[in-house]
C-alpha positions as CSV (number, residue, x, y, z in Angstrom):
1,M,-5.0,12.2,26.0
2,L,-2.4,12.1,23.6
3,T,-2.6,8.6,21.6
4,V,0.9,7.9,19.7
5,T,0.3,5.1,16.9
6,K,3.1,3.1,15.5
7,S,2.2,2.1,11.6
8,I,4.3,0.9,8.7
9,T,4.0,2.5,5.9
10,L,4.6,1.0,2.4
11,T,5.1,3.3,-0.7
12,G,5.1,2.5,-4.7
13,T,5.2,4.6,-7.9
14,T,3.9,3.4,-11.5
15,K,6.8,4.7,-14.3
16,I,6.2,4.7,-17.7
17,D,9.2,5.4,-19.7
18,G,11.0,6.5,-16.6
19,V,8.3,9.3,-15.6
20,I,5.8,8.4,-12.4
21,A,2.1,8.3,-13.5
22,E,1.0,7.2,-10.2
23,R,1.5,6.7,-6.8
24,H,0.6,4.6,-4.6
25,A,0.4,4.1,-0.6
26,A,-0.5,2.0,2.3
27,T,-0.8,2.5,6.5
28,I,-0.6,-0.6,8.4
29,N,-1.2,0.1,12.3
30,S,1.9,-2.4,14.0
31,D,-0.2,-2.8,17.1
32,N,-3.9,-3.6,15.3
33,P,-2.7,-5.0,11.6
34,E,-6.5,-5.3,10.7
35,E,-6.4,-1.4,10.3
36,M,-4.7,-0.5,6.9
37,S,-5.7,2.6,4.9
38,I,-4.8,2.2,1.1
39,N,-4.3,4.8,-1.2
40,L,-4.1,3.5,-5.1
41,G,-3.9,5.3,-8.3
42,I,-2.7,8.9,-6.7
43,K,-2.5,10.3,-10.4
44,V,1.0,12.4,-10.6
45,N,0.7,12.7,-14.4
46,K,-3.0,12.3,-15.3
47,S,-2.4,12.6,-18.8
48,L,0.2,9.6,-18.6
49,S,-1.8,7.5,-16.5
50,E,-4.5,7.2,-19.0
51,A,-3.1,6.6,-21.9
52,N,-1.4,3.3,-20.2
53,L,-4.3,2.2,-18.3
54,E,-3.9,-1.1,-18.5
55,T,-0.5,-0.9,-17.3
56,C,-1.2,1.4,-14.4
57,R,-4.0,-0.4,-13.6
58,A,-2.3,-3.8,-13.1
59,E,0.8,-2.4,-11.0
60,R,-2.4,-0.9,-8.6
61,N,-3.6,-4.4,-8.1
62,E,0.0,-5.4,-7.6
63,F,0.8,-2.7,-5.0
64,E,-2.6,-3.6,-3.1
65,D,-1.6,-7.4,-3.5
66,A,1.7,-6.3,-1.8
67,A,-0.2,-4.4,0.9
68,I,-2.4,-6.9,2.0
69,A,0.1,-10.0,2.1
70,L,2.2,-7.1,4.4
71,K,-1.1,-6.8,6.5
72,N,-1.6,-10.8,6.9
73,E,2.3,-11.4,8.0
74,L,1.6,-8.9,10.6
75,L,-1.6,-10.4,11.7
76,A,0.0,-13.9,11.6
77,A,3.4,-12.6,13.8
78,K,0.3,-11.1,16.3
79,E,-1.4,-14.1,16.4
80,E,1.9,-16.1,17.2
81,E,3.4,-13.9,19.7
82,E,-0.3,-14.1,21.3
83,A,-0.5,-17.8,21.5
84,E,3.3,-18.0,23.3
């Protein structure tokens, strides 16, 4: 049986001097926002990423915070919708 899931995808990049060092991605199930997958620090340029570890780490955390905030917004909207 085919199951189709609608989801929201959030993507981000960490750039150092205009060059992409890392990519980040999060996917949130629209029907069940509790269901979220997140991939942080996908190395595009390993040497650049490692040479700028603190910047990359800070941006990974920033992306994760943004993904969690979106998930929480979706959860709140779903709870509000179910309460009506």
